[in-house]
C-alpha positions in Angstrom: 0.0 0.0 0.0 2.8 2.4 0.8 4.4 1.7 -2.6 1.1 2.5 -4.3 0.7 5.8 -2.4 4.3 6.8 -3.3 3.7 6.0 -7.0 0.6 8.1 -7.0 2.0 11.0 -5.2 5.3 11.1 -7.2 3.5 10.8 -10.6 5.4 7.5 -11.4 2.1 5.7 -11.9 1.2 8.2 -14.7 4.7 8.4 -16.2 5.2 4.7 -16.3 2.1 4.3 -18.6 0.4 2.0 -16.1 -2.4 4.5 -15.5 -3.3 4.6 -19.2 -3.1 0.8 -19.5 -5.2 0.2 -16.4 -7.9 2.7 -17.5 -8.1 0.9 -20.9 -8.4 -2.4 -19.0 -11.2 -0.9 -16.8 -13.0 0.4 -19.9 -12.9 -3.2 -21.3 -14.3 -4.7 -18.1 -17.0 -2.0 -18.0 -17.9 -2.8 -21.6 -18.3 -6.5 -20.9 -20.5 -5.8 -17.8 -22.5 -3.2 -19.8 -23.2 -5.6 -22.6 -24.6 -8.3 -20.2 -26.2 -6.5 -17.3 -25.4 -2.9 -16.3 -26.5 -0.7 -19.2 -25.1 2.5 -17.8 -21.6 1.1 -18.2 -22.1 1.0 -21.9 -22.0 4.8 -22.1 -19.2 5.1 -19.5 -16.9 2.6 -21.1 -15.9 4.7 -24.2 -15.4 7.7 -21.9 -13.0 5.7 -19.7 -11.2 4.7 -22.9 -10.8 8.3 -24.0 -9.4 9.0 -20.5 -6.9 6.2 -21.0 -5.8 8.0 -24.2 -5.3 11.3 -22.3 -3.4 9.5 -19.6 -0.8 8.1 -22.0 2.5 9.9 -21.1 3.7 9.2 -24.7 0.6 10.5 -26.4 2.4 13.0 -28.6 4.7 10.3 -29.9 2.0 7.8 -30.8 -0.6 10.2 -32.3 0.8 9.6 -35.9 -0.1 5.9 -35.7 -3.8 6.8 -35.4 -3.6 8.3 -38.9 -1.9 5.1 -40.1 -4.5 2.7 -38.6 -6.8 1.8 -41.4 -9.4 0.1 -39.2 -9.8 3.3 -37.1 -9.9 5.6 -40.1 -12.6 3.5 -41.8 -14.7 3.9 -38.7 -14.2 7.7 -39.0 -15.3 7.5 -42.7 -18.5 5.8 -41.6 -19.3 8.7 -39.2 -18.2 11.1 -42.0 -20.8 9.7 -44.3 -23.5 10.1 -41.7 -22.5 13.8 -41.3 -22.6 14.4 -45.0 -26.0 12.7 -45.2 -27.3 15.7 -43.2 -27.2 17.6 -46.6 -30.2 15.6 -47.8 -31.9 14.2 -44.7 -35.4 15.2 -43.8 -35.5 13.6 -40.3 -33.3 16.1 -38.4 -34.2 14.8 -35.0 -33.3 11.3 -35.9 -30.2 12.4 -37.7 -28.9 14.2 -34.6 -29.7 11.2 -32.4 -27.9 8.9 -34.8 -24.9 11.3 -34.9 -24.7 11.2 -31.1 -24.9 7.4 -31.1 -22.1 7.2 -33.7 -19.6 8.9 -31.4 -18.8 5.4 -30.1 -17.3 4.7 -33.5 -14.8 7.5 -32.8 -14.1 6.9 -29.1 -13.5 3.1 -29.1 -11.0 2.9 -32.0 -9.3 5.9 -30.6 -8.8 4.2 -27.3 -7.4 1.0 -28.8 -5.0 3.0 -31.0 -3.6 5.7 -28.7 -3.9 4.3 -25.1 -1.1 2.2 -23.7 -2.0 -1.3 -25.1 -3.1 -4.0 -22.9 -0.7 -6.8 -22.1 -1.4 -10.3 -23.4 -2.4 -11.4 -19.9 -4.8 -8.5 -19.6 -6.3 -9.3 -23.0 -6.7 -12.9 -21.9 -8.5 -11.7 -18.7 -11.0 -9.6 -20.7 -11.6 -12.4 -23.2 -12.1 -14.9 -20.4 -14.4 -12.5 -18.5 -16.6 -12.2 -21.6 -16.8 -16.0 -22.2 -17.4 -17.0 -18.6 -19.9 -14.2 -18.0 -21.9 -15.0 -21.2 -21.9 -18.7 -20.2 -23.1 -17.9 -16.7 -25.9 -15.7 -17.9 -26.8 -18.4 -20.4 -27.0 -21.1 -17.8 -29.1 -19.0 -15.5 -31.5 -18.2 -18.4 -31.7 -21.9 -19.3 -32.5 -22.7 -15.7 -35.3 -20.2 -15.8 -36.6 -21.9 -18.9 -36.5 -25.3 -17.3 -38.4 -24.1 -14.3 -41.3 -23.0 -16.6 -40.7 -24.9 -19.8 -44.4 -25.4 -20.7 -45.1 -21.7 -20.8 -41.7 -21.0 -22.5 -42.4 -23.6 -25.2 -45.8 -22.2 -25.9 -44.2 -18.8 -26.4 -41.6 -20.3 -28.8 -44.5 -21.9 -30.7 -45.9 -18.4 -31.2 -42.5 -17.2 -32.5 -41.4 -15.5 -29.4 -38.0 -15.8 -27.7 -36.8 -15.9 -24.1 -34.8 -12.9 -23.1 -31.6 -13.3 -21.0 -32.2 -13.1 -17.3 -30.3 -9.8 -17.3 -32.7 -8.3 -19.8 -30.3 -8.5 -22.8 -32.3 -8.6 -26.0 -32.5 -12.2 -27.3 -31.0 -11.5 -30.8 -27.9 -9.7 -29.4 -27.6 -12.4 -26.6 -27.7 -15.2 -29.2 -24.9 -13.5 -31.1 -22.9 -13.1 -27.9 -23.4 -16.8 -27.1 -22.2 -17.9 -30.5 -19.2 -15.6 -30.4 -18.3 -16.7 -26.9 -18.4 -20.3 -28.0 -15.6 -19.6 -30.5 -13.7 -17.2 -28.2 -13.6 -19.9 -25.6 -12.1 -22.4 -27.9 -9.5 -19.9 -29.1 -8.6 -18.7 -25.6 -8.0 -22.2 -24.4 -5.0 -22.4 -26.8 -3.3 -19.4 -25.2 0.0 -20.3 -23.5 -0.9 -17.9 -20.7 -4.1 -19.9 -19.8 -3.4 -22.2 -16.9 -5.1 -25.6 -16.4 -7.9 -24.2 -14.3 -8.8 -21.5 -16.8 -8.6 -23.9 -19.7 -11.0 -26.3 -17.9 -13.4 -23.4 -17.0 -13.4 -22.2 -20.7 -14.1 -25.7 -21.9 -17.0 -26.0 -19.5 -18.2 -22.6 -20.7 -18.1 -23.7 -24.3 -20.2 -26.8 -23.6 -22.6 -24.8 -21.5 -23.0 -22.2 -24.3 -23.6 -24.8 -26.9 -26.3 -26.4 -24.7 -27.9 -23.1 -23.9 -28.2 -22.1 -27.6 -30.0 -25.4 -28.4 -32.3 -25.5 -25.4 -33.4 -21.9 -25.8 -33.5 -22.4 -29.6 -32.1 -18.9 -30.5 -32.3 -18.9 -34.3 -29.8 -16.2 -34.9 -27.3 -17.6 -32.4 -27.6 -21.1 -33.9 -27.2 -19.7 -37.4 -23.9 -18.0 -36.4 -22.8 -21.1 -34.5 -23.3 -23.6 -37.3 -22.1 -21.3 -40.0 -18.9 -20.9 -38.0 -18.6 -24.7 -37.5 -19.1 -25.4 -41.2 -16.4 -22.8 -42.1 -14.1 -24.4 -39.6 -14.7 -27.8 -41.1 -14.0 -26.4 -44.6 -10.8 -24.9 -43.4 -9.7 -28.3 -41.9 -10.5 -30.0 -45.2 -8.6 -27.4 -47.3 -5.6 -28.1 -45.0 -5.9 -31.8 -45.8 -7.0 -32.7 -42.3 -9.6 -35.1 -43.6 -10.3 -36.8 -40.3 -10.9 -33.6 -38.3 -12.9 -32.0 -41.1 -15.2 -35.0 -41.7 -15.7 -35.6 -38.0 -16.7 -31.9 -37.5 -19.1 -32.2 -40.5 -20.6 -35.3 -39.0 -21.1 -33.4 -35.7 -22.7 -30.5 -37.5 -25.2 -32.9 -39.1 -25.8 -35.1 -36.0 -26.1 -32.5 -33.2 -29.1 -30.6 -34.8 -30.8 -33.9 -35.5 -30.4 -35.0 -31.9 -31.5 -31.6 -30.7 -34.7 -31.8 -32.8 -35.4 -35.3 -31.6 -34.9 -34.6 -27.9 -35.7 -30.9 -27.2 -39.3 -29.7 -27.3 -38.1 -26.1 -27.7 -36.2 -27.0 -30.9 -39.2 -28.8 -32.3 -41.5 -25.9 -31.5 -39.0 -23.4 -33.1 -38.7 -25.4 -36.3 -42.4 -25.8 -36.6 -43.1 -22.2 -35.8 -40.4 -21.1 -38.4 -41.9 -23.3 -41.2 -45.4 -22.1 -40.4 -44.2 -18.5 -40.2 -42.7 -18.7 -43.7 -45.8 -20.4 -45.1 -48.0 -17.6 -43.9 -46.0 -15.2 -46.0 -45.6 -17.3 -49.1 -49.3 -18.2 -49.1 -50.4 -14.6 -48.6 -52.1 -15.2 -45.2 -52.4 -12.8 -42.3 -48.8 -12.2 -41.0 -49.5 -9.8 -38.2 -48.6 -12.4 -35.5 -45.6 -13.9 -37.3 -42.2 -12.1 -36.9 -40.3 -14.0 -39.6 -43.1 -13.4 -42.2 -43.0 -9.7 -41.2 -39.2 -9.6 -41.9 -39.8 -11.1 -45.3 -42.3 -8.5 -46.1 -39.8 -5.9 -44.9 -37.2 -7.2 -47.3 -39.6 -6.8 -50.2 -40.4 -3.3 -49.0 -36.8 -2.4 -48.8 -36.1 -3.7 -52.3 -38.6 -1.2 -53.7 -36.8 1.7 -51.9 -33.4 0.5 -53.0 -34.3 0.4 -56.7 -35.4 4.1 -56.5 -32.5 5.3 -54.4 -29.6 3.0 -55.3 -26.7 5.5 -55.3 -26.8 7.4 -52.0 -30.0 5.9 -50.4 -32.6 8.0 -48.7 -30.2 8.9 -45.8 -29.4 6.7 -42.8 -31.7 8.8 -40.6 -34.5 8.6 -43.1 -34.4 4.8 -43.6 -37.3 3.8 -41.3 -39.4 6.8 -42.4 -39.0 5.7 -46.0 -40.0 2.1 -45.1 -43.2 3.4 -43.4 -43.9 5.5 -46.5 -43.4 2.5 -48.8 -45.7 0.4 -46.5 -48.4 3.0 -47.2 -48.3 1.9 -50.8 -48.3 -1.8 -50.0 -48.9 -2.9 -46.4 -49.1 -6.7 -46.7 -52.2 -6.5 -44.5 -49.9 -5.4 -41.6 -51.2 -3.2 -38.8 -49.0 -0.1 -38.3 -47.3 -1.5 -35.2 -46.2 -4.6 -37.2 -44.6 -2.7 -40.1 -41.0 -3.5 -39.1 -37.7 -2.3 -40.4 -35.6 -4.7 -42.5 -33.6 -7.2 -40.4 -30.6 -7.3 -42.6 -27.6 -5.0 -42.2 -26.6 -5.0 -45.8 -30.1 -4.2 -47.1 -30.6 -1.6 -44.3 -27.4 0.1 -45.4 -28.5 0.1 -49.0 -31.8 1.7 -48.0 -30.1 4.4 -46.0 -26.8 4.9 -47.8 -27.1 3.3 -51.2 -24.2 1.7 -53.0 -21.8 4.4 -51.5 -22.9 3.6 -47.9 -22.7 -0.1 -48.5 -19.2 0.2 -49.9 -18.1 2.1 -46.8 -19.7 -0.5 -44.5 -18.2 -3.4 -46.3 -14.8 -1.7 -46.1 -15.2 -1.4 -42.3 -16.2 -5.1 -42.1 -14.1 -6.9 -44.6 -11.1 -4.7 -45.5 -9.0 -6.0 -42.6 -8.9 -9.4 -44.3 -7.0 -7.8 -47.2 -4.0 -7.8 -44.8 -2.1 -11.1 -44.5 -1.4 -10.6 -40.8 -5.1 -10.2 -40.1 -6.0 -13.3 -42.1 -3.5 -15.3 -39.9 -5.1 -13.9 -36.8 -7.9 -16.3 -35.8 -9.5 -13.8 -33.4 -9.9 -11.3 -36.3 -11.2 -13.9 -38.7 -13.8 -15.3 -36.1 -15.0 -11.8 -35.2 -15.5 -10.7 -38.9 -17.1 -14.0 -39.9 -19.5 -14.3 -37.1 -20.6 -10.7 -37.4 -20.9 -10.9 -41.2 -23.2 -14.0 -40.8 -25.3 -12.3 -38.1 -25.8 -9.3 -40.3 -27.7 -11.4 -42.8 -30.6 -11.6 -40.3 -30.0 -8.6 -38.0 -29.7 -4.8 -38.5 -27.1 -4.4 -35.9 -26.8 -0.6 -36.1 -30.5 -0.1 -35.2 -30.2 -1.5 -31.7 -27.8 0.1 -29.2 -26.9 -3.3 -27.6 -25.8 -4.9 -30.9 -24.1 -1.7 -32.0 -22.0 -1.7 -28.8 -21.3 -5.4 -29.2 -19.9 -4.8 -32.7 -17.9 -1.6 -31.9 -16.4 -3.0 -28.7 -15.3 -6.2 -30.5 -14.1 -4.2 -33.5 -11.9 -2.1 -31.3 -10.7 -4.9 -29.0 -9.9 -7.3 -31.9 -9.5 -5.5 -35.2 -8.2 -2.0 -34.3 -5.9 -3.4 -31.6 -4.5 -6.0 -34.0 -3.7 -3.3 -36.6 -2.2 -1.1 -33.9 0.1 -3.9 -32.9 1.3 -4.1 -36.6 2.2 -0.4 -36.8 5.3 -0.5 -34.7 6.9 -1.5 -31.4 4.4 -2.1 -28.6 4.4 0.7 -26.0 5.0 -1.1 -22.7 4.5 0.7 -19.3 7.8 1.5 -17.7 8.7 -0.2 -14.5 8.3 1.9 -11.3 
């Protein structure tokens, strides 16, 4: 304690860089907690990250690397496009709100570029915290389901989903579960992970897989099995025939077993097929979420054909959808005229081809770098998010936006920062 007091009073804690590093570490922990339970921490986490930048004693020396970090600059370009869209937006209140929300695109990459980087052990701690916390919330939610499975299965049959016990929206939570599954497998391979942590991560991976199937989260299962299929394909391309074929067999066998043994999965499959049939047969779709999403895709297509270059403006996208519904409403009541649940189509509606090109640059450009393609954490993050975006408009929900931006900063921006030069290590006291 005396040493800590002396370090603080003498300024050595700041000059060593440990203050900046520890603030960034705190921001990461707050981000994980905010995603799962404590919503206020979502707003505080980027602010603490900016404080970590300001606390970097070598800030002047590292500022140039921000302008060389392509991942950070592409995030700036995304915000810049939103600013320019103000020239033709008609929804000023929404535009100002979206501009405020987009500040996280600036703060988080800034923190992971200019603050003193986390050590490998600190990054392992943050990753393990995310995996174990997601698994814990998943198990608790599954227990809640088991205690009232009859009511829960009836809700699933009606196309509804069980929220996480912490209140996290089920779509975002399903994506978290799928990502934590793969993060857990990767973190177990870290040389810094001891036997206890590797065992805990393995149990978390098993628990997450079980939770996804028992709760029958469609988005989470889509991301999970898409990732497993991609992994199997990678093994086969590397001529690991035994591993690849075994994984493919598991990908085929586990869903079949889940369908045969889990009532929730049977109800979800039945509800999904009935949902789609309602849409294709032109029936009343007011009580069917998937059918409403299909109607939204058709509605978005009409808007895109008329505004293909710059879109209608990111802030005007939903207003344009509602206007298009007034021409063809699919028999939907006003409260059921939903936005399109596809990030790529949503971006085309709001930003046209130009906006989509910017978004794809943010998402996929890192894979143009050989170092990023060799980084399994970068590949897993990009792949899982790219798959989820097929069925989710992640930018429309604050929780899914924060999930993406935090992961983007922690994985993609930090990886590119590490490639820009010698890592800035805190000096010893």
